[in-house]
TILUMTI-644448 format. One record per residue (C-alpha): residue number from 0; x, y, z; residue in three letters. Coordinates in Angstrom, 3 decimals, decimal comma. Example, Ala and Ser with C-alpha at 12.3 -4.5 7.8 and 13.67 -1.06 7.14 Angstrom:
# residues 2
[site 0 [12,300 -4,500 7,800] ALA];
[site 1 [13,670 -1,060 7,140] SER];
***
This chain:
# residues 383
[site 0 [-28,574 -78,014 32,609] MET];
[site 1 [-25,456 -76,269 31,430] ASN];
[site 2 [-22,925 -78,276 29,383] PRO];
[site 3 [-20,684 -79,197 32,312] ARG];
[site 4 [-23,619 -80,310 34,466] GLU];
[site 5 [-24,882 -82,407 31,565] ARG];
[site 6 [-21,571 -84,224 31,112] VAL];
[site 7 [-21,026 -84,799 34,827] LEU];
[site 8 [-24,576 -86,089 35,254] CYS];
[site 9 [-24,055 -88,621 32,487] SER];
[site 10 [-20,651 -89,679 33,815] LEU];
[site 11 [-22,353 -90,311 37,172] ALA];
[site 12 [-24,559 -92,836 35,318] HIS];
[site 13 [-27,650 -90,678 35,526] LYS];
[site 14 [-29,773 -89,381 32,685] GLU];
[site 15 [-29,268 -85,665 31,958] PRO];
[site 16 [-31,663 -83,531 29,911] ASP];
[site 17 [-29,985 -84,816 26,738] ARG];
[site 18 [-27,029 -86,914 25,697] VAL];
[site 19 [-23,864 -84,785 25,931] PRO];
[site 20 [-22,004 -84,103 22,686] LEU];
[site 21 [-18,261 -84,013 22,064] ASP];
[site 22 [-16,687 -82,776 18,851] ILE];
[site 23 [-13,168 -81,450 19,288] GLY];
[site 24 [-12,962 -81,981 23,036] GLY];
[site 25 [-9,704 -83,912 22,676] SER];
[site 26 [-7,182 -84,888 20,026] ASP];
[site 27 [-8,926 -88,257 19,641] VAL];
[site 28 [-12,467 -86,865 19,260] THR];
[site 29 [-11,673 -84,053 16,882] GLY];
[site 30 [-11,575 -82,964 13,267] LEU];
[site 31 [-8,765 -83,402 10,775] HIS];
[site 32 [-7,530 -80,044 9,467] ARG];
[site 33 [-9,158 -80,589 6,030] ASP];
[site 34 [-12,405 -81,722 7,628] THR];
[site 35 [-12,430 -78,605 9,772] TYR];
[site 36 [-11,854 -76,334 6,776] THR];
[site 37 [-14,658 -77,962 4,774] ASN];
[site 38 [-17,084 -77,851 7,689] LEU];
[site 39 [-16,273 -74,240 8,524] ALA];
[site 40 [-16,968 -73,196 4,942] ARG];
[site 41 [-20,199 -75,189 4,963] PHE];
[site 42 [-21,285 -73,385 8,146] LEU];
[site 43 [-20,234 -70,007 6,817] GLY];
[site 44 [-17,679 -69,281 9,523] ILE];
[site 45 [-13,948 -68,433 9,282] PRO];
[site 46 [-11,933 -71,422 8,098] ASP];
[site 47 [-8,568 -70,489 9,604] ASP];
[site 48 [-7,019 -73,690 10,899] VAL];
[site 49 [-4,862 -73,981 13,981] ARG];
[site 50 [-3,194 -77,386 14,268] ILE];
[site 51 [-2,959 -78,553 17,857] TRP];
[site 52 [-1,821 -82,155 17,278] GLU];
[site 53 [0,743 -82,360 14,522] SER];
[site 54 [0,981 -86,093 13,807] VAL];
[site 55 [-2,742 -86,567 13,183] GLN];
[site 56 [-3,117 -82,998 11,858] GLN];
[site 57 [-6,010 -82,346 14,235] VAL];
[site 58 [-7,541 -78,874 14,103] ALA];
[site 59 [-8,429 -76,867 17,194] LEU];
[site 60 [-12,073 -75,902 16,577] PRO];
[site 61 [-12,871 -72,257 17,155] GLN];
[site 62 [-15,554 -71,354 19,660] GLU];
[site 63 [-17,938 -70,142 16,948] GLU];
[site 64 [-18,093 -73,647 15,472] MET];
[site 65 [-18,421 -75,425 18,826] LEU];
[site 66 [-21,220 -73,123 19,949] ALA];
[site 67 [-23,098 -73,551 16,680] GLN];
[site 68 [-22,837 -77,342 16,959] LEU];
[site 69 [-23,875 -77,228 20,680] GLU];
[site 70 [-20,797 -79,100 21,856] VAL];
[site 71 [-20,609 -79,726 25,624] ASP];
[site 72 [-16,842 -80,246 25,982] VAL];
[site 73 [-13,759 -78,048 25,625] ARG];
[site 74 [-10,111 -79,160 25,660] PRO];
[site 75 [-7,300 -77,863 27,831] VAL];
[site 76 [-3,945 -78,779 26,346] PHE];
[site 77 [-0,275 -78,268 27,181] PRO];
[site 78 [2,098 -76,161 25,171] HIS];
[site 79 [5,225 -77,127 23,324] ALA];
[site 80 [8,476 -76,706 25,214] THR];
[site 81 [11,736 -75,366 23,864] ASP];
[site 82 [12,814 -78,964 23,245] SER];
[site 83 [9,552 -80,147 21,684] SER];
[site 84 [8,671 -77,195 19,437] GLU];
[site 85 [10,955 -78,275 16,643] LEU];
[site 86 [10,752 -76,773 13,152] PRO];
[site 87 [9,546 -78,657 10,117] LEU];
[site 88 [12,252 -79,552 7,627] GLN];
[site 89 [11,845 -79,945 3,902] GLY];
[site 90 [13,465 -83,141 2,632] GLU];
[site 91 [12,736 -83,607 -1,048] GLY];
[site 92 [9,069 -84,414 -1,453] GLU];
[site 93 [8,307 -84,629 2,241] ARG];
[site 94 [8,149 -82,572 5,405] LEU];
[site 95 [9,873 -83,981 8,470] THR];
[site 96 [10,416 -83,205 12,118] PHE];
[site 97 [12,123 -84,920 15,026] ARG];
[site 98 [10,188 -84,780 18,296] ASP];
[site 99 [11,640 -84,260 21,763] GLU];
[site 100 [12,065 -88,038 22,197] TRP];
[site 101 [14,206 -88,270 19,076] GLY];
[site 102 [11,524 -89,963 16,952] VAL];
[site 103 [11,546 -88,726 13,348] LYS];
[site 104 [8,241 -88,174 11,513] TRP];
[site 105 [7,515 -87,471 7,835] ALA];
[site 106 [4,559 -86,413 5,685] MET];
[site 107 [4,380 -85,927 1,899] PRO];
[site 108 [4,361 -82,273 0,895] LYS];
[site 109 [1,676 -82,916 -1,702] ARG];
[site 110 [-1,515 -84,491 -0,505] GLY];
[site 111 [-0,078 -85,516 2,841] GLY];
[site 112 [-2,707 -86,076 5,529] LEU];
[site 113 [-0,668 -87,271 8,520] TYR];
[site 114 [2,881 -87,730 9,737] PHE];
[site 115 [4,313 -91,255 9,957] ASP];
[site 116 [7,373 -92,481 11,842] ILE];
[site 117 [10,471 -92,939 9,701] VAL];
[site 118 [13,208 -93,282 12,369] GLU];
[site 119 [13,178 -94,922 15,807] HIS];
[site 120 [15,926 -93,613 18,092] PRO];
[site 121 [16,249 -96,836 20,120] LEU];
[site 122 [16,360 -99,134 17,106] ALA];
[site 123 [19,901 -100,237 17,897] ASP];
[site 124 [19,362 -100,914 21,601] ALA];
[site 125 [20,037 -104,510 22,604] CYS];
[site 126 [19,872 -104,367 26,402] ALA];
[site 127 [18,565 -102,169 29,178] ALA];
[site 128 [22,110 -100,944 29,769] SER];
[site 129 [22,068 -99,385 26,289] ASP];
[site 130 [19,549 -96,830 27,567] LEU];
[site 131 [22,055 -95,288 29,981] ALA];
[site 132 [22,580 -91,679 29,054] GLY];
[site 133 [19,602 -91,537 26,678] TYR];
[site 134 [18,170 -87,970 26,803] PRO];
[site 135 [14,660 -88,717 28,081] TRP];
[site 136 [12,436 -85,599 27,896] PRO];
[site 137 [11,245 -83,895 31,075] ASP];
[site 138 [7,537 -84,438 31,601] GLY];
[site 139 [7,439 -81,819 34,361] SER];
[site 140 [8,932 -79,016 32,252] ASP];
[site 141 [7,005 -75,915 33,445] PRO];
[site 142 [7,058 -74,505 29,930] ALA];
[site 143 [4,333 -77,005 29,032] ARG];
[site 144 [1,949 -75,241 31,393] LEU];
[site 145 [2,510 -71,599 30,488] ARG];
[site 146 [-0,790 -69,752 30,943] GLY];
[site 147 [-2,696 -73,020 31,299] LEU];
[site 148 [-4,551 -72,116 34,478] ARG];
[site 149 [-5,668 -68,750 33,130] GLU];
[site 150 [-6,836 -70,464 29,947] TYR];
[site 151 [-8,816 -73,089 31,881] ALA];
[site 152 [-10,436 -70,442 34,080] VAL];
[site 153 [-11,499 -68,380 31,065] ASN];
[site 154 [-12,854 -71,318 29,058] VAL];
[site 155 [-14,795 -72,688 32,032] ALA];
[site 156 [-16,351 -69,290 32,752] ALA];
[site 157 [-17,175 -68,367 29,163] SER];
[site 158 [-18,568 -71,716 27,978] THR];
[site 159 [-19,712 -73,534 31,159] GLN];
[site 160 [-18,460 -76,638 29,355] ALA];
[site 161 [-16,873 -79,756 30,770] ALA];
[site 162 [-13,080 -79,521 30,481] LEU];
[site 163 [-10,737 -82,265 29,367] THR];
[site 164 [-6,979 -82,261 29,873] LEU];
[site 165 [-4,898 -84,137 27,328] VAL];
[site 166 [-1,343 -85,524 27,609] PRO];
[site 167 [1,672 -84,455 25,597] VAL];
[site 168 [2,655 -87,706 23,874] TYR];
[site 169 [1,482 -91,200 23,021] GLY];
[site 170 [0,655 -93,669 25,772] GLY];
[site 171 [3,027 -95,833 27,789] ILE];
[site 172 [2,840 -98,680 25,258] PHE];
[site 173 [2,648 -96,522 22,117] GLU];
[site 174 [5,636 -94,414 23,113] SER];
[site 175 [7,687 -97,549 23,684] ALA];
[site 176 [7,275 -98,955 20,193] PHE];
[site 177 [7,623 -95,506 18,635] TRP];
[site 178 [11,030 -95,311 20,311] LEU];
[site 179 [12,145 -98,876 19,702] ARG];
[site 180 [10,439 -99,705 16,408] GLY];
[site 181 [7,278 -101,738 15,951] PHE];
[site 182 [8,747 -105,098 14,936] GLU];
[site 183 [11,665 -104,927 17,349] ASP];
[site 184 [9,513 -103,989 20,326] PHE];
[site 185 [6,979 -106,736 19,672] TYR];
[site 186 [9,875 -109,186 19,398] ARG];
[site 187 [11,301 -107,832 22,650] ASP];
[site 188 [8,020 -108,539 24,453] LEU];
[site 189 [8,666 -112,238 24,029] GLY];
[site 190 [12,439 -112,387 24,249] SER];
[site 191 [13,961 -109,338 25,922] ASN];
[site 192 [11,858 -108,458 28,933] SER];
[site 193 [14,564 -106,387 30,729] PRO];
[site 194 [14,723 -103,974 27,790] LEU];
[site 195 [10,920 -103,850 27,569] VAL];
[site 196 [10,607 -103,127 31,287] GLU];
[site 197 [13,237 -100,394 31,138] ALA];
[site 198 [11,575 -98,585 28,229] ILE];
[site 199 [8,094 -98,881 29,753] LEU];
[site 200 [9,379 -97,593 33,078] ASP];
[site 201 [10,801 -94,549 31,297] ALA];
[site 202 [7,606 -93,793 29,361] THR];
[site 203 [5,558 -94,249 32,539] LEU];
[site 204 [7,814 -91,925 34,545] GLN];
[site 205 [7,454 -89,227 31,888] PHE];
[site 206 [3,672 -89,379 32,286] ARG];
[site 207 [3,811 -89,377 36,075] LEU];
[site 208 [6,006 -86,287 35,948] ASP];
[site 209 [3,685 -84,566 33,474] TYR];
[site 210 [0,418 -85,357 35,247] TRP];
[site 211 [1,854 -84,457 38,633] GLY];
[site 212 [2,794 -80,981 37,438] ARG];
[site 213 [-0,257 -80,438 35,199] ALA];
[site 214 [-2,835 -81,474 37,801] LEU];
[site 215 [-1,133 -79,356 40,428] GLU];
[site 216 [-1,661 -76,440 38,059] GLU];
[site 217 [-5,220 -77,010 36,791] VAL];
[site 218 [-6,537 -80,210 38,376] GLY];
[site 219 [-9,327 -78,396 40,227] ASP];
[site 220 [-10,807 -77,260 36,889] PHE];
[site 221 [-10,525 -80,519 34,937] ILE];
[site 222 [-13,477 -82,907 34,645] ASP];
[site 223 [-11,925 -85,584 32,418] VAL];
[site 224 [-8,288 -86,619 32,074] VAL];
[site 225 [-7,557 -88,174 28,680] VAL];
[site 226 [-5,054 -90,997 28,339] GLU];
[site 227 [-4,346 -93,266 25,399] TYR];
[site 228 [-2,761 -96,571 24,530] ASP];
[site 229 [-4,017 -98,439 21,471] ASP];
[site 230 [-4,300 -102,118 22,378] LEU];
[site 231 [-6,317 -103,540 19,486] GLY];
[site 232 [-6,470 -103,806 15,717] HIS];
[site 233 [-9,413 -104,423 13,429] GLN];
[site 234 [-10,070 -107,998 14,513] SER];
[site 235 [-8,207 -108,603 17,764] GLY];
[site 236 [-5,615 -107,536 20,308] LEU];
[site 237 [-2,141 -106,223 19,526] LEU];
[site 238 [-0,737 -108,281 22,404] ILE];
[site 239 [-2,159 -111,216 24,312] SER];
[site 240 [-4,140 -110,665 27,511] PRO];
[site 241 [-1,302 -112,327 29,431] ASP];
[site 242 [1,239 -109,886 28,023] MET];
[site 243 [-1,053 -106,966 28,788] TYR];
[site 244 [-1,398 -108,162 32,394] ARG];
[site 245 [2,339 -108,686 32,707] ARG];
[site 246 [3,692 -105,498 31,177] TYR];
[site 247 [0,991 -102,852 30,977] LEU];
[site 248 [-1,769 -103,481 33,480] LYS];
[site 249 [0,376 -102,719 36,567] PRO];
[site 250 [1,677 -99,548 34,945] ARG];
[site 251 [-1,782 -98,413 33,836] HIS];
[site 252 [-3,048 -99,000 37,356] LYS];
[site 253 [-0,179 -97,002 38,840] GLN];
[site 254 [-0,766 -94,154 36,386] LEU];
[site 255 [-4,523 -93,935 36,875] PHE];
[site 256 [-4,278 -94,152 40,655] GLU];
[site 257 [-1,692 -91,367 40,538] PHE];
[site 258 [-4,049 -89,170 38,491] ILE];
[site 259 [-7,028 -89,828 40,739] LYS];
[site 260 [-4,995 -89,019 43,810] GLY];
[site 261 [-4,439 -85,508 42,447] ARG];
[site 262 [-7,780 -84,624 40,882] SER];
[site 263 [-11,506 -85,291 40,992] HIS];
[site 264 [-11,390 -85,905 37,240] ALA];
[site 265 [-12,634 -89,095 35,611] ALA];
[site 266 [-10,063 -91,077 33,625] VAL];
[site 267 [-10,842 -91,584 29,938] LEU];
[site 268 [-8,765 -94,206 28,155] LEU];
[site 269 [-8,660 -94,070 24,378] HIS];
[site 270 [-7,822 -97,478 22,969] THR];
[site 271 [-8,698 -98,371 19,396] CYS];
[site 272 [-9,586 -101,716 17,924] GLY];
[site 273 [-11,125 -104,958 19,096] ALA];
[site 274 [-10,328 -104,719 22,807] ILE];
[site 275 [-13,422 -106,472 24,203] TYR];
[site 276 [-11,369 -109,136 26,030] GLU];
[site 277 [-9,427 -106,524 27,984] LEU];
[site 278 [-12,356 -104,391 29,158] ILE];
[site 279 [-12,591 -106,112 32,588] PRO];
[site 280 [-8,846 -105,531 33,059] ASP];
[site 281 [-9,183 -101,887 32,102] LEU];
[site 282 [-11,935 -101,444 34,670] ILE];
[site 283 [-9,651 -102,959 37,307] GLU];
[site 284 [-6,901 -100,462 36,461] THR];
[site 285 [-9,234 -97,563 37,251] GLY];
[site 286 [-10,543 -96,563 33,831] VAL];
[site 287 [-13,834 -94,658 34,208] ASP];
[site 288 [-14,555 -93,913 30,545] ILE];
[site 289 [-13,823 -95,971 27,432] LEU];
[site 290 [-13,203 -94,373 24,045] ASN];
[site 291 [-13,543 -94,548 21,016] PRO];
[site 292 [-15,771 -97,704 20,905] ILE];
[site 293 [-14,622 -98,768 17,459] GLN];
[site 294 [-17,890 -100,342 16,344] VAL];
[site 295 [-16,393 -101,715 13,120] SER];
[site 296 [-13,819 -103,795 15,021] ALA];
[site 297 [-14,369 -107,383 16,172] GLY];
[site 298 [-16,777 -107,788 19,135] LYS];
[site 299 [-17,128 -104,003 19,495] MET];
[site 300 [-20,078 -103,608 17,148] GLY];
[site 301 [-22,678 -105,002 19,551] ASP];
[site 302 [-22,986 -101,797 21,535] THR];
[site 303 [-26,102 -103,013 23,321] ARG];
[site 304 [-24,118 -105,936 24,716] LYS];
[site 305 [-21,260 -103,629 25,759] LEU];
[site 306 [-23,728 -101,462 27,643] LYS];
[site 307 [-25,397 -104,420 29,327] GLN];
[site 308 [-22,102 -106,026 30,389] GLU];
[site 309 [-20,058 -103,004 31,392] PHE];
[site 310 [-22,410 -100,021 31,557] GLY];
[site 311 [-22,643 -99,926 35,343] THR];
[site 312 [-18,845 -99,718 35,741] GLU];
[site 313 [-17,825 -97,830 32,620] LEU];
[site 314 [-19,072 -94,759 30,830] ALA];
[site 315 [-18,820 -94,850 27,041] PHE];
[site 316 [-17,516 -91,857 25,096] TRP];
[site 317 [-17,758 -92,326 21,349] GLY];
[site 318 [-19,196 -95,094 19,222] GLY];
[site 319 [-21,817 -92,680 17,902] GLY];
[site 320 [-21,250 -93,433 14,240] VAL];
[site 321 [-18,800 -95,633 12,357] ASP];
[site 322 [-16,054 -93,454 10,840] THR];
[site 323 [-14,606 -96,171 8,605] GLN];
[site 324 [-17,565 -96,641 6,274] SER];
[site 325 [-20,862 -95,103 7,364] VAL];
[site 326 [-19,794 -91,532 8,073] LEU];
[site 327 [-17,541 -91,092 5,008] PRO];
[site 328 [-19,470 -93,129 2,460] ARG];
[site 329 [-23,018 -93,522 3,741] GLY];
[site 330 [-25,938 -91,349 2,771] THR];
[site 331 [-27,151 -88,754 5,276] PRO];
[site 332 [-30,053 -91,079 6,096] GLN];
[site 333 [-27,717 -94,009 6,704] GLN];
[site 334 [-25,714 -91,787 9,036] VAL];
[site 335 [-28,871 -90,859 10,927] LYS];
[site 336 [-29,937 -94,490 11,204] ASP];
[site 337 [-26,522 -95,437 12,622] GLU];
[site 338 [-26,626 -92,591 15,142] VAL];
[site 339 [-30,085 -93,594 16,294] ARG];
[site 340 [-29,006 -97,207 16,823] ARG];
[site 341 [-25,924 -96,294 18,850] ARG];
[site 342 [-27,774 -93,805 21,041] ILE];
[site 343 [-30,538 -96,332 21,711] GLU];
[site 344 [-27,875 -98,885 22,716] ASP];
[site 345 [-25,523 -96,734 24,775] LEU];
[site 346 [-27,493 -93,823 26,228] ALA];
[site 347 [-30,122 -95,390 28,551] PRO];
[site 348 [-29,356 -94,785 32,205] GLY];
[site 349 [-26,667 -92,227 31,445] GLY];
[site 350 [-23,000 -93,104 31,252] GLY];
[site 351 [-22,721 -91,959 27,660] TYR];
[site 352 [-21,190 -89,001 25,812] VAL];
[site 353 [-21,909 -88,939 22,097] PHE];
[site 354 [-18,937 -88,675 19,754] ALA];
[site 355 [-17,914 -90,205 16,473] ALA];
[site 356 [-15,512 -93,142 16,479] VAL];
[site 357 [-12,153 -91,311 16,673] HIS];
[site 358 [-11,315 -88,135 14,759] ASN];
[site 359 [-13,473 -87,257 11,759] ILE];
[site 360 [-11,358 -87,731 8,656] GLN];
[site 361 [-11,019 -85,710 5,414] PRO];
[site 362 [-13,158 -88,133 3,388] ASP];
[site 363 [-16,281 -87,222 5,405] VAL];
[site 364 [-18,534 -84,705 3,624] PRO];
[site 365 [-19,892 -81,823 5,716] PRO];
[site 366 [-23,424 -82,952 4,918] GLU];
[site 367 [-22,831 -86,190 6,800] ASN];
[site 368 [-21,396 -84,369 9,810] ILE];
[site 369 [-24,516 -82,233 9,878] MET];
[site 370 [-26,703 -85,347 9,506] ALA];
[site 371 [-24,863 -86,822 12,500] MET];
[site 372 [-25,613 -83,688 14,501] GLY];
[site 373 [-29,249 -83,609 13,458] GLU];
[site 374 [-29,743 -87,230 14,483] ALA];
[site 375 [-27,964 -86,651 17,820] TRP];
[site 376 [-30,339 -83,778 18,512] LYS];
[site 377 [-33,396 -85,780 17,440] GLN];
[site 378 [-32,656 -89,021 19,255] TYR];
[site 379 [-30,416 -87,836 22,077] GLY];
[site 380 [-33,139 -86,654 24,429] THR];
[site 381 [-34,336 -88,592 27,468] TYR];
[site 382 [-38,027 -89,100 28,054] SER];
***
């Protein structure tokens, strides 16, 4: 099987020749810029870093690394527009930028690993009417797609890999509290539903506009569409199931149905945390693939149970090794033991793509990444 055939076979809930591998196939299954540099030096390949997701400082792996690691997935990603490609500013001891939505981000100049939000442009909004005249960005801006089809054609032909297409901003829910402010938006959910609905409608429309244009351009080449909306924290949900069903479930369903109506691609939803209670709802919205399977979060660690309960309706993409403790601080053997356990739980019958839990962070030594790869190769074959 070639890489694309392998991924598609597994997503069809059949067993391919081996478990497919994803490292760097999206901006939620990738490598932090420092991780990439360390791994490239360990492998003896050029360590030039190209950042393709600024907030998380995710590196775009070069083909030499992906080929050496036998990765089965390649990302297709939109470009910055004239309004979104904003220069970094130096403000004292930090670097800042303001994105096309008006959200301001900052990172320390020394030792900074990620950008964090420092200003929310809708912080002073009190009612839906306050949003009138707000300069919402254009999701359908053709500048986002410059050269995208040619790029997809070339990558598909040269690698025979499965292709993912990623969005240009945080999810419907995430974007809303980035704009409004975390505390204020959570308060609004319980007391100011008209404002909540208006903001969510705007963030949804942006995504509909983007996906409509992007899939028209490259939808026939894309195998997996990546969407995200973090709904959980370490031990539970960020909002109640009732609130999810009221505010987000209808919008997720509309978004995923829209995507599927314009492409053969499977829908991957990245949602961190302890989201076990919402998995049936996510299936009903049209999610085909769940990521990252945060095994260290409440009720997500029993991957055998997840497979037994949801494995006929969902494919799992991730969960291959815990990135909070095992991958950064475990021994290479502990990493291998974890990988073996997760593959044994999630791989039988297909419906599984191996990846670490979320992006691999700077505190992970290259030796442990290699141990992860060695264990995937050893245990990721089907009898």
